[in-house]
Backbone bond lengths (Angstrom), bond angles and torsions (degrees), N, CA, C in turn:
res aa  C-N    CA-C-N  psi(-1)  N-CA   C-N-CA  omega(-1)  CA-C   N-CA-C  phi
1 M - - - 1.471 - - 1.513 108.62 -
2 T 1.295 115.59 130.34 1.461 120.19 -178.58 1.523 109.74 -101.42
3 I 1.301 115.06 129.86 1.459 121.16 179.80 1.516 108.33 -106.53
4 T 1.301 116.14 121.69 1.470 120.92 179.22 1.517 109.19 -107.16
5 A 1.288 115.48 128.22 1.478 120.06 179.99 1.520 109.04 -79.28
6 R 1.302 113.79 135.13 1.467 119.19 178.36 1.524 110.26 -80.45
7 G 1.275 114.26 128.19 1.459 118.04 176.95 1.520 111.24 -89.08
8 P 1.292 116.66 -179.03 1.475 119.93 179.10 1.517 111.57 -66.97
9 K 1.318 115.40 150.56 1.464 119.77 179.04 1.516 110.25 -67.15
10 R 1.326 114.04 138.45 1.461 119.25 -179.60 1.522 110.04 -121.74
11 G 1.323 115.67 149.04 1.450 121.19 179.63 1.513 111.34 -85.58
12 V 1.333 114.97 -168.60 1.463 120.34 -178.49 1.520 111.16 -64.55
13 T 1.322 116.96 -36.06 1.464 121.16 -177.99 1.513 112.58 -82.81
14 G 1.337 118.29 -0.96 1.446 120.72 179.78 1.504 114.34 92.92
15 R 1.332 118.25 -3.66 1.452 120.99 179.83 1.522 110.65 -75.12
16 V 1.305 115.71 150.88 1.458 121.11 179.00 1.514 108.98 -76.36
17 L 1.325 116.08 126.45 1.461 120.58 179.28 1.522 109.22 -82.81
18 P 1.310 118.14 127.00 1.470 119.94 -178.94 1.525 110.74 -68.23
19 G 1.317 116.30 137.66 1.461 121.04 177.28 1.514 111.24 -78.01
20 K 1.299 116.08 164.58 1.461 121.66 -179.07 1.516 109.07 -83.69
21 R 1.312 116.78 115.66 1.452 121.11 -177.06 1.522 110.84 -75.55
22 P 1.343 117.03 148.43 1.481 119.28 179.42 1.518 112.65 -60.46
23 G 1.332 116.58 -35.19 1.461 119.16 179.85 1.512 112.65 -62.35
24 R 1.324 115.83 -37.06 1.465 119.39 178.59 1.518 111.09 -68.35
25 T 1.346 116.61 -37.49 1.465 120.08 177.65 1.517 111.44 -63.17
26 L 1.336 116.40 -43.15 1.469 120.24 177.73 1.531 111.01 -63.49
27 A 1.332 116.94 -38.71 1.462 120.24 178.61 1.526 111.41 -64.58
28 E 1.342 116.38 -39.10 1.465 119.50 178.36 1.523 111.22 -67.41
29 I 1.340 116.85 -40.02 1.469 119.76 177.31 1.522 110.87 -63.39
30 A 1.336 116.23 -43.33 1.465 120.13 178.71 1.527 111.06 -63.07
31 T 1.341 116.98 -37.90 1.462 120.51 178.95 1.522 111.11 -64.69
32 V 1.328 116.58 -41.86 1.464 120.60 178.38 1.526 111.18 -63.87
33 L 1.329 116.57 -41.21 1.466 120.20 179.41 1.528 111.54 -65.37
34 V 1.323 116.65 -42.00 1.469 119.88 178.55 1.524 110.36 -65.21
35 A 1.344 117.04 -42.85 1.465 120.41 178.78 1.522 111.37 -63.08
36 A 1.335 117.29 -40.41 1.467 120.13 178.31 1.520 111.41 -65.95
37 T 1.334 116.92 -38.32 1.469 120.54 178.40 1.520 111.09 -64.08
38 I 1.331 116.01 -40.90 1.467 119.95 -179.74 1.531 110.95 -70.81
39 A 1.338 117.43 -37.20 1.460 120.98 -176.18 1.525 113.00 -79.76
40 F 1.341 117.87 -18.24 1.463 119.30 -175.73 1.531 113.13 -62.39
41 P 1.343 120.96 -44.74 1.478 118.54 176.54 1.520 113.08 -58.64
42 L 1.331 117.07 -37.33 1.465 119.69 177.65 1.520 110.67 -64.86
43 Y 1.337 116.60 -42.54 1.462 120.51 177.68 1.526 111.04 -62.41
44 W 1.329 117.24 -41.62 1.470 120.15 -179.09 1.523 111.37 -67.86
45 M 1.321 116.91 -33.97 1.457 120.52 177.18 1.524 110.68 -63.97
46 V 1.335 117.04 -47.95 1.466 120.93 179.73 1.528 110.27 -65.35
47 L 1.323 116.93 -40.48 1.463 120.42 179.43 1.521 110.91 -62.45
48 T 1.319 117.27 -44.36 1.469 120.88 179.82 1.519 111.19 -64.55
49 A 1.339 117.12 -32.80 1.465 120.37 179.26 1.513 111.81 -63.47
50 F 1.335 118.19 -26.82 1.469 121.82 -179.10 1.530 112.49 -100.85
51 K 1.312 118.24 0.67 1.461 120.48 -178.69 1.522 111.28 -85.50
52 P 1.322 118.33 145.05 1.472 120.64 170.88 1.524 110.11 -66.86
53 A 1.332 115.56 161.37 1.462 120.22 -176.36 1.524 111.87 -60.57
54 G 1.318 117.57 -35.98 1.454 120.18 -178.96 1.513 113.19 -64.52
55 Q 1.312 117.55 -36.15 1.465 120.78 179.89 1.527 112.30 -76.97
56 I 1.326 117.15 -28.15 1.460 119.67 180.00 1.527 110.73 -67.99
57 Q 1.314 116.83 -40.91 1.458 121.53 -178.30 1.525 112.37 -90.41
58 S 1.304 118.49 11.44 1.455 121.63 -177.47 1.528 110.78 -70.33
59 T 1.325 115.85 145.65 1.463 120.72 176.76 1.522 111.95 -78.74
60 D 1.325 116.59 -7.43 1.461 121.90 179.01 1.533 109.02 -122.09
61 P 1.348 117.04 73.89 1.474 119.65 -176.52 1.518 111.38 -67.28
62 R 1.318 115.10 141.47 1.466 121.34 179.71 1.527 109.19 -125.39
63 P 1.329 116.45 144.94 1.475 120.10 -178.62 1.520 113.29 -80.04
64 W 1.323 117.14 31.77 1.461 121.76 175.69 1.526 108.10 -159.74
65 T 1.306 116.01 169.49 1.463 121.31 176.40 1.521 108.87 -142.42
66 L 1.313 115.86 136.37 1.461 121.56 179.62 1.524 112.36 -95.44
67 S 1.311 116.37 -7.68 1.471 119.97 -179.25 1.528 109.95 -134.47
68 P 1.344 117.99 70.10 1.468 120.28 -179.70 1.529 111.29 -64.57
69 T 1.321 115.93 149.80 1.460 121.90 -178.28 1.518 110.02 -139.91
70 L 1.315 116.42 154.18 1.458 123.46 176.61 1.524 112.15 -104.36
71 E 1.321 116.82 9.93 1.458 120.94 -177.28 1.523 111.61 -62.21
72 N 1.319 117.69 -37.04 1.467 120.19 179.83 1.524 111.30 -63.94
73 F 1.320 117.13 -38.53 1.462 120.23 178.12 1.529 110.91 -70.21
74 R 1.327 117.19 -34.31 1.470 119.61 176.91 1.526 110.46 -62.89
75 Q 1.323 117.07 -38.93 1.461 120.07 178.79 1.525 111.47 -64.34
76 V 1.332 115.98 -36.96 1.460 119.08 179.32 1.527 110.88 -65.25
77 F 1.326 116.87 -42.47 1.459 120.31 -178.13 1.533 112.91 -73.83
78 T 1.328 117.48 -12.52 1.459 120.02 176.23 1.527 112.59 -83.13
79 V 1.325 117.35 -5.98 1.464 120.31 177.66 1.518 109.21 -65.71
80 D 1.320 116.81 133.83 1.461 121.35 -179.69 1.521 110.69 -61.27
81 N 1.330 116.52 135.58 1.467 123.95 176.90 1.532 112.55 61.05
82 F 1.332 116.92 29.10 1.465 118.74 179.73 1.531 110.82 -62.13
83 G 1.332 117.12 -41.16 1.459 120.02 177.43 1.519 112.29 -62.93
84 R 1.338 116.18 -37.20 1.466 119.86 178.48 1.532 110.56 -66.75
85 Y 1.326 116.88 -40.51 1.463 120.71 177.26 1.531 110.31 -60.50
86 F 1.327 115.87 -43.35 1.467 120.50 179.44 1.530 110.64 -61.75
87 L 1.332 116.64 -44.39 1.468 120.87 179.84 1.526 111.08 -64.07
88 N 1.333 117.08 -39.78 1.466 120.23 178.26 1.525 111.25 -61.72
89 S 1.324 116.85 -41.77 1.464 120.02 178.45 1.523 111.14 -64.11
90 V 1.337 116.41 -39.91 1.463 120.13 178.56 1.525 110.66 -63.77
91 V 1.320 117.33 -42.33 1.465 121.22 -179.78 1.522 110.79 -63.88
92 V 1.317 117.09 -47.96 1.473 120.59 -178.13 1.522 110.75 -63.00
93 A 1.336 117.09 -50.03 1.463 120.35 -177.88 1.526 111.29 -65.45
94 G 1.345 117.44 -41.25 1.462 120.22 -179.00 1.517 112.76 -65.57
95 V 1.329 117.26 -44.78 1.470 120.48 179.98 1.525 110.55 -65.71
96 V 1.321 117.42 -41.08 1.466 120.64 179.04 1.521 110.84 -62.09
97 V 1.322 117.51 -42.59 1.470 120.65 179.97 1.526 110.91 -64.34
98 L 1.317 117.73 -46.16 1.467 120.72 -177.42 1.527 112.02 -64.88
99 I 1.332 116.57 -46.65 1.468 119.24 -179.08 1.523 110.74 -68.32
100 S 1.329 117.06 -40.23 1.468 119.93 178.98 1.519 110.92 -63.20
101 L 1.329 116.48 -38.59 1.456 120.06 -178.76 1.521 111.28 -61.49
102 V 1.334 116.92 -46.79 1.465 120.47 -176.86 1.527 111.19 -71.94
103 L 1.337 116.85 -49.51 1.465 120.07 -175.47 1.526 112.08 -67.29
104 S 1.314 117.09 -42.26 1.465 119.25 -179.32 1.527 111.35 -66.26
105 F 1.323 117.02 -37.35 1.468 119.59 178.32 1.522 111.11 -64.97
106 L 1.327 117.32 -47.20 1.462 120.42 -179.88 1.529 111.08 -64.60
107 A 1.334 116.49 -40.92 1.463 119.44 178.70 1.524 111.55 -65.64
108 A 1.334 117.49 -40.09 1.462 120.75 178.88 1.527 110.83 -64.39
109 V 1.334 116.80 -39.69 1.465 120.38 177.50 1.525 110.61 -63.86
110 A 1.337 116.71 -43.47 1.467 120.25 -179.39 1.526 111.66 -65.02
111 L 1.337 117.40 -40.81 1.464 120.44 -177.71 1.525 111.91 -75.40
112 T 1.317 117.74 -19.12 1.465 120.54 -177.32 1.517 112.28 -99.03
113 R 1.326 117.52 -40.22 1.463 121.28 -172.30 1.524 113.76 -95.23
114 F 1.321 117.80 -16.12 1.465 120.31 -176.07 1.526 110.22 -115.92
115 R 1.303 115.86 150.42 1.462 122.99 174.96 1.518 108.11 -114.87
116 F 1.306 117.79 119.60 1.458 122.06 -178.47 1.517 108.88 -145.79
117 R 1.319 115.56 162.82 1.456 121.80 -177.61 1.534 109.73 -69.19
118 G 1.319 116.27 133.81 1.456 121.70 -179.88 1.516 113.77 86.49
119 R 1.328 117.01 8.15 1.466 120.11 -178.53 1.524 111.47 -64.22
120 T 1.316 117.26 -44.82 1.464 120.72 -179.89 1.517 111.44 -65.52
121 V 1.323 116.60 -40.19 1.466 120.29 178.57 1.523 110.64 -63.17
122 L 1.317 116.36 -40.12 1.467 120.26 178.73 1.525 111.21 -64.63
123 L 1.325 117.30 -40.31 1.460 120.19 177.75 1.524 111.74 -63.70
124 V 1.309 116.41 -40.36 1.469 120.54 178.20 1.523 110.49 -65.80
125 M 1.323 117.68 -39.86 1.460 120.83 178.90 1.520 111.17 -64.80
126 I 1.334 116.46 -38.49 1.469 120.06 177.41 1.523 110.39 -63.67
127 L 1.328 116.20 -40.00 1.467 120.06 179.07 1.523 111.41 -68.54
128 V 1.329 117.19 -40.19 1.474 120.92 179.75 1.520 110.90 -66.77
129 A 1.323 117.10 -34.11 1.471 120.51 -179.21 1.517 111.89 -61.13
130 Q 1.335 117.56 -26.44 1.459 120.39 179.66 1.520 112.28 -81.35
131 M 1.326 117.92 -13.23 1.462 121.16 -176.40 1.521 113.11 -89.22
132 V 1.327 117.10 -14.70 1.469 120.34 -177.22 1.517 108.96 -79.11
133 P 1.334 119.23 128.30 1.477 120.58 178.86 1.519 111.17 -63.79
134 V 1.324 114.59 143.27 1.466 120.18 -179.75 1.528 110.47 -62.52
135 E 1.329 116.82 -40.31 1.468 120.52 -177.41 1.528 111.98 -61.93
136 A 1.339 116.80 -31.79 1.461 119.90 -178.81 1.516 112.48 -71.59
137 L 1.332 117.68 -21.06 1.460 121.95 -177.67 1.518 113.23 -102.06
138 T 1.321 117.59 -2.90 1.464 119.31 -175.39 1.517 112.27 -63.96
139 I 1.318 117.18 -48.77 1.477 120.54 -178.94 1.528 111.53 -66.34
140 P 1.349 120.35 -47.14 1.472 118.13 175.20 1.524 113.77 -58.70
141 L 1.328 116.62 -37.57 1.461 118.99 178.12 1.522 111.53 -67.42
142 F 1.327 116.75 -31.85 1.464 119.75 177.57 1.527 110.54 -61.46
143 F 1.326 116.21 -47.97 1.468 119.28 179.13 1.519 111.22 -68.02
144 L 1.326 117.39 -33.58 1.467 120.01 177.75 1.520 111.00 -65.66
145 M 1.328 117.37 -44.57 1.463 120.29 179.11 1.524 111.35 -65.99
146 R 1.324 116.72 -32.61 1.462 119.28 176.82 1.518 110.90 -66.10
147 S 1.341 117.00 -37.83 1.463 120.21 177.27 1.520 111.34 -71.37
148 V 1.327 116.33 -38.37 1.466 119.80 178.27 1.521 110.90 -64.28
149 G 1.323 117.04 -33.95 1.453 121.02 -179.70 1.512 113.90 -63.25
150 S 1.333 117.01 -27.89 1.460 119.77 178.21 1.522 112.31 -72.07
151 V 1.339 116.57 -22.09 1.465 121.36 179.42 1.529 110.88 -99.59
152 A 1.337 115.66 -46.45 1.468 121.71 179.41 1.520 108.28 -126.79
153 P 1.327 118.17 94.00 1.476 120.86 -174.05 1.517 114.25 -57.52
154 W 1.335 117.88 -31.04 1.461 119.75 -177.44 1.520 112.80 -68.28
155 F 1.335 117.05 -15.57 1.461 121.24 180.00 1.525 112.23 -113.60
156 G 1.308 116.14 16.27 1.456 120.53 179.18 1.515 111.93 -95.94
157 L 1.310 115.72 -168.85 1.456 121.26 179.47 1.525 110.40 -63.06
158 N 1.323 115.61 151.65 1.466 124.16 179.24 1.522 113.20 68.31
159 H 1.335 117.29 16.11 1.462 121.23 176.94 1.521 108.96 -127.68
160 L 1.328 116.01 149.77 1.462 120.41 -179.71 1.518 112.08 -66.40
161 G 1.336 117.04 -22.57 1.460 119.64 178.78 1.514 112.77 -61.33
162 S 1.341 117.12 -33.20 1.466 119.81 178.52 1.524 110.82 -65.27
163 L 1.321 117.32 -40.53 1.464 120.43 177.82 1.534 110.93 -65.49
164 I 1.325 116.86 -39.76 1.466 120.44 -179.92 1.519 110.59 -63.53
165 L 1.331 117.18 -44.77 1.468 120.73 -179.59 1.522 111.15 -62.85
166 V 1.316 116.82 -44.12 1.468 120.07 -177.51 1.522 110.94 -66.56
167 H 1.325 117.49 -43.39 1.460 119.80 179.32 1.527 111.28 -65.66
168 L 1.312 117.54 -35.24 1.464 120.09 175.82 1.527 110.82 -64.54
169 A 1.327 115.94 -39.54 1.463 119.57 -179.40 1.519 112.15 -63.21
170 F 1.330 117.41 -30.69 1.459 120.30 -178.69 1.525 112.80 -93.35
171 S 1.320 117.96 -27.24 1.465 120.10 -177.60 1.522 112.79 -86.71
172 L 1.324 118.38 -30.69 1.458 120.61 -176.30 1.533 113.89 -64.24
173 P 1.343 120.28 -45.66 1.478 117.99 179.98 1.520 113.39 -57.52
174 F 1.323 116.72 -46.10 1.464 119.43 179.24 1.518 111.57 -65.38
175 A 1.336 116.83 -41.03 1.462 120.57 -179.06 1.526 110.95 -64.99
176 I 1.334 117.10 -41.47 1.472 120.65 179.41 1.522 110.48 -64.23
177 W 1.325 116.29 -44.47 1.455 120.04 -178.26 1.536 110.76 -65.32
178 M 1.309 117.69 -37.42 1.456 120.69 -179.60 1.530 111.05 -72.74
179 L 1.339 117.79 -44.45 1.457 120.69 -178.31 1.523 112.20 -69.91
180 R 1.318 116.32 -22.97 1.457 119.53 178.51 1.527 111.18 -59.53
181 G 1.322 117.40 -37.40 1.459 120.55 177.38 1.514 112.43 -67.85
182 F 1.342 117.46 -37.74 1.461 120.59 178.72 1.528 111.08 -67.42
183 V 1.337 116.87 -40.74 1.467 120.01 179.59 1.521 110.51 -67.94
184 A 1.328 116.60 -39.69 1.465 119.80 -179.86 1.519 111.89 -66.76
185 A 1.331 117.75 -25.08 1.466 120.88 -179.81 1.526 112.34 -73.20
186 V 1.321 118.26 -18.03 1.468 121.20 177.50 1.523 108.54 -77.98
187 P 1.315 119.40 121.03 1.477 121.09 -175.01 1.521 111.86 -65.43
188 T 1.325 115.18 144.81 1.468 120.25 178.64 1.526 111.41 -68.04
189 E 1.339 116.54 -22.14 1.474 119.11 178.35 1.527 111.10 -61.92
190 L 1.332 116.00 -30.06 1.459 119.37 178.71 1.524 110.76 -66.46
191 E 1.322 116.66 -38.90 1.467 120.39 177.36 1.525 110.79 -67.88
192 E 1.336 116.43 -39.10 1.464 119.39 178.63 1.523 110.83 -64.88
193 A 1.338 116.34 -39.10 1.473 119.08 178.35 1.523 110.71 -66.12
194 A 1.337 117.08 -39.27 1.461 119.91 178.34 1.523 111.35 -65.44
195 T 1.339 116.01 -36.13 1.464 119.49 178.63 1.526 111.10 -66.65
196 L 1.329 116.20 -39.90 1.469 119.69 177.61 1.528 111.66 -64.54
197 D 1.332 116.66 -29.14 1.464 120.87 178.61 1.519 112.54 -82.43
198 G 1.327 116.82 0.98 1.454 120.43 176.50 1.506 115.64 96.64
199 A 1.328 118.71 7.31 1.464 121.85 179.77 1.522 109.68 -84.98
200 G 1.316 116.86 129.08 1.447 121.24 176.11 1.517 111.59 -77.05
201 R 1.335 115.54 177.31 1.461 119.45 -178.25 1.532 111.32 -65.49
202 F 1.316 117.34 -38.49 1.462 120.25 179.76 1.524 110.51 -64.15
203 R 1.323 116.78 -45.37 1.456 120.35 -179.17 1.527 110.94 -66.44
204 F 1.322 117.07 -40.60 1.462 119.62 178.66 1.527 110.87 -63.90
205 T 1.329 117.07 -39.28 1.460 120.38 -176.86 1.517 111.57 -64.28
206 W 1.325 117.54 -44.25 1.460 120.01 -172.92 1.528 113.98 -93.75
207 Q 1.326 118.57 -25.33 1.460 120.31 -177.71 1.525 113.45 -100.35
208 V 1.322 117.62 -19.94 1.461 120.53 -178.88 1.517 110.95 -116.81
209 L 1.329 116.62 -54.76 1.463 120.33 -174.90 1.521 112.00 -71.09
210 F 1.311 117.42 -41.55 1.466 120.78 -178.54 1.531 112.36 -59.52
211 P 1.349 120.38 -47.68 1.478 118.72 177.63 1.520 113.37 -64.84
212 L 1.338 117.96 -30.68 1.457 120.00 -177.99 1.522 112.45 -71.33
213 V 1.324 117.64 -30.34 1.466 120.61 179.43 1.529 110.98 -97.30
214 A 1.333 116.74 15.47 1.463 120.91 -179.56 1.528 113.21 -56.38
215 P 1.347 119.97 -41.13 1.474 118.20 177.73 1.527 113.11 -58.35
216 G 1.316 117.53 -40.17 1.464 120.18 177.22 1.515 112.03 -67.65
217 L 1.328 117.37 -37.49 1.460 120.80 177.87 1.526 111.23 -64.97
218 V 1.330 116.81 -39.33 1.458 120.62 178.85 1.517 110.69 -66.03
219 A 1.328 116.88 -44.88 1.466 120.28 178.63 1.524 110.86 -61.59
220 M 1.331 116.29 -41.07 1.466 119.91 178.38 1.518 111.38 -64.68
221 S 1.337 117.23 -40.57 1.457 120.12 -178.65 1.526 111.35 -66.24
222 V 1.337 117.39 -36.51 1.463 120.44 177.89 1.524 110.47 -63.27
223 L 1.323 117.15 -46.62 1.466 120.64 -179.12 1.528 111.22 -65.24
224 S 1.324 117.17 -41.52 1.466 120.29 179.26 1.521 111.25 -65.29
225 F 1.323 116.70 -39.82 1.461 120.53 179.83 1.528 111.07 -65.03
226 I 1.332 116.52 -45.10 1.466 119.86 -179.30 1.520 110.72 -63.70
227 H 1.334 116.91 -41.95 1.462 120.09 -178.75 1.524 111.43 -64.09
228 A 1.336 116.97 -43.59 1.465 120.14 -178.84 1.521 111.62 -74.23
229 W 1.321 117.55 -35.40 1.466 121.14 -177.11 1.526 111.99 -70.24
230 N 1.312 117.28 -41.05 1.463 121.31 -175.30 1.526 113.61 -89.16
231 D 1.327 117.60 1.94 1.465 119.83 -174.59 1.524 111.48 -65.27
232 F 1.314 114.93 132.40 1.463 121.80 174.86 1.525 111.41 -120.68
233 L 1.338 116.71 -37.11 1.467 120.88 -174.21 1.519 111.61 -62.66
234 F 1.335 117.51 -52.67 1.457 119.92 -178.17 1.524 111.77 -68.68
235 A 1.328 117.16 -37.37 1.462 119.73 178.73 1.523 110.94 -63.00
236 K 1.323 116.56 -39.39 1.467 120.26 179.60 1.520 111.40 -72.81
237 T 1.336 117.43 -29.74 1.468 121.17 -176.26 1.513 112.61 -81.99
238 F 1.345 117.17 -41.72 1.464 120.47 -172.42 1.524 113.55 -94.29
239 I 1.323 118.16 -26.36 1.473 120.58 177.34 1.525 106.79 -98.78
240 I 1.314 115.95 96.77 1.469 120.63 -170.72 1.516 110.99 -95.59
241 S 1.317 116.55 -59.12 1.464 120.20 -172.51 1.524 113.44 -113.09
242 A 1.320 118.30 -19.53 1.469 120.78 -178.31 1.525 109.37 -83.09
243 T 1.332 116.06 89.03 1.469 119.64 -176.95 1.520 112.44 -65.60
244 E 1.335 117.67 -24.65 1.461 119.56 -179.69 1.527 112.22 -71.21
245 N 1.333 117.39 -15.05 1.463 121.53 179.26 1.526 112.66 -104.04
246 Q 1.301 118.27 10.79 1.457 120.62 178.08 1.527 110.42 -74.23
247 T 1.314 115.48 156.30 1.452 120.85 -178.75 1.532 110.80 -102.23
248 L 1.324 115.80 177.56 1.461 121.12 -171.93 1.533 113.97 -63.20
249 P 1.334 120.59 -40.01 1.470 118.22 178.20 1.523 114.07 -58.19
250 L 1.333 117.62 -29.12 1.460 120.01 179.07 1.523 111.59 -73.96
251 A 1.349 117.04 -21.80 1.466 119.38 178.03 1.522 110.97 -67.55
252 I 1.318 117.36 -32.00 1.464 120.92 179.49 1.515 111.47 -73.49
253 L 1.326 116.29 -19.58 1.468 120.07 -177.10 1.520 112.18 -63.22
254 V 1.329 118.01 -24.37 1.465 120.27 -177.11 1.527 111.90 -68.27
255 F 1.327 117.58 -17.34 1.466 120.50 -179.36 1.527 112.57 -88.75
256 F 1.327 117.22 -2.63 1.459 121.27 171.25 1.526 107.64 -92.20
257 K 1.312 116.69 103.82 1.453 121.76 -172.70 1.522 110.17 -117.65
258 P 1.343 117.25 151.63 1.467 119.74 177.84 1.527 112.90 -61.38
259 T 1.329 116.79 -30.39 1.471 119.68 -178.98 1.520 112.65 -79.03
260 G 1.328 117.56 -15.06 1.461 121.15 -178.69 1.513 110.79 149.77
261 N 1.311 115.76 141.28 1.463 120.69 -178.33 1.528 110.83 -81.73
262 D 1.311 115.26 138.01 1.461 121.45 176.15 1.531 107.98 -88.55
263 W 1.335 116.52 87.05 1.456 120.55 -173.15 1.521 112.22 -68.03
264 G 1.304 118.76 -29.11 1.453 120.31 177.44 1.519 111.64 -63.76
265 A 1.334 116.67 -46.75 1.459 120.68 178.51 1.528 111.18 -68.82
266 I 1.333 116.55 -35.60 1.464 119.62 178.13 1.522 110.75 -63.15
267 M 1.318 116.81 -45.16 1.465 120.12 179.24 1.529 111.49 -68.64
268 A 1.340 117.21 -34.57 1.465 120.11 176.90 1.529 110.67 -66.01
269 G 1.332 116.44 -43.13 1.460 119.38 176.95 1.520 112.29 -64.53
270 S 1.329 116.69 -38.80 1.463 120.28 177.50 1.528 110.93 -65.46
271 T 1.317 116.82 -36.77 1.466 120.21 177.44 1.523 110.82 -64.76
272 L 1.328 116.16 -43.47 1.467 119.62 178.24 1.528 111.28 -64.15
273 M 1.330 116.90 -33.97 1.462 120.03 177.42 1.522 112.16 -69.62
274 T 1.324 116.56 -29.41 1.463 120.28 -177.31 1.528 112.10 -76.39
275 I 1.323 117.37 -29.03 1.468 120.93 -175.16 1.534 112.17 -59.84
276 P 1.354 120.56 -48.00 1.476 118.26 179.02 1.523 113.08 -60.93
277 V 1.337 118.09 -34.52 1.463 120.25 178.38 1.521 110.50 -63.95
278 L 1.339 117.13 -43.49 1.458 120.75 178.56 1.525 111.49 -65.64
279 V 1.334 115.93 -40.93 1.471 119.44 178.65 1.524 110.49 -63.61
280 F 1.321 116.75 -43.00 1.466 120.56 179.26 1.524 111.12 -62.82
281 F 1.330 116.28 -41.65 1.459 119.54 179.73 1.528 111.28 -65.82
282 V 1.335 117.55 -42.79 1.458 120.46 178.86 1.528 110.54 -63.00
283 F 1.323 116.32 -37.65 1.459 120.27 -179.25 1.531 111.38 -66.74
284 V 1.331 117.30 -47.52 1.468 119.50 -176.60 1.518 111.58 -78.76
285 Q 1.326 118.53 -15.73 1.451 120.31 178.92 1.524 111.16 -63.58
286 R 1.329 117.12 -36.26 1.460 119.95 177.18 1.521 110.83 -63.84
287 H 1.318 116.65 -39.41 1.459 120.13 177.75 1.523 111.00 -69.92
288 L 1.323 116.85 -31.03 1.456 120.05 176.54 1.520 110.70 -63.95
289 V 1.333 117.21 -44.76 1.458 121.19 179.64 1.526 110.29 -66.43
290 S 1.335 117.46 -43.59 1.461 120.30 179.70 1.515 111.79 -66.03
291 G 1.346 116.08 -33.03 1.452 119.45 177.94 1.510 111.76 -67.38
292 I 1.332 117.61 -39.96 1.451 121.23 176.82 1.523 110.71 -64.91
293 A 1.344 115.62 -43.42 1.463 119.75 179.03 1.524 111.34 -62.64
294 G 1.325 116.99 -40.34 1.453 120.49 178.23 1.517 112.10 -65.22
295 A 1.329 116.59 -37.94 1.453 120.12 178.98 1.512 111.60 -65.93
296 V 1.338 117.41 -41.18 1.460 121.24 178.79 1.528 110.44 -66.13
297 K 1.345 115.53 -41.30 1.453 119.45 -179.64 1.512 111.45 -64.60
298 A 1.347 115.42 -39.96 1.456 118.23 179.61 1.531 110.97 -66.70
């Protein structure tokens, strides 16, 4: 009997195919477990949104339902001015993303490509601004917005402009600090080559540098959108009496009642709030991939 030893697996070109190491298998299992742990609250939220009231308050909760219902979603849509609340959230989040994208990009370019007096101090101030807790600044910002309202009513209390200004104040420092790394990663030789080809600084910034840092801009826009869309603290603090200017998170507040919380409607409203975030992420994800491909090609 002849025994032939099996050699390593080889591909079509004759190269040895690497085997799957045990460490990689453990890493993949750990990744799946972490992803399942993170996704489980989202799954439970959607499941509760479709559960009847009797199953939600049951002492024997089950991770499924045999009798799904849309009654919880009907209750959410019966809230007065629900469409207006949704539109207000879209306006605030959209304006914050657009302004943050332009200002943070220009600021990151200035802090990375230019040398000027006070540059280091400005960078330190931007970093310190991210360390201050939001709760500690809520009351001072309330009085500040009240003073601003006496000069510019559109940016005072009970107006969406106050929410836009506050979200910009908190999103810009982080966005500038993050984009600064993307701008610094673009070699200066590329700018010198563009200058030799006759491109000015303005043209290089918007036609060459802007597409190369597109992945960072997309990541920044996602974070800014989520922060502005899910905000409840500032919306509750600055929009006091003008109910027509309230945002979507405040619409869910009506289901928290002294007699008992309507958890089905709360979960249904939370599910509806999550859908635009997922749609926005799916939309910009394509631009993120194309931006990376464009950067590699360049």
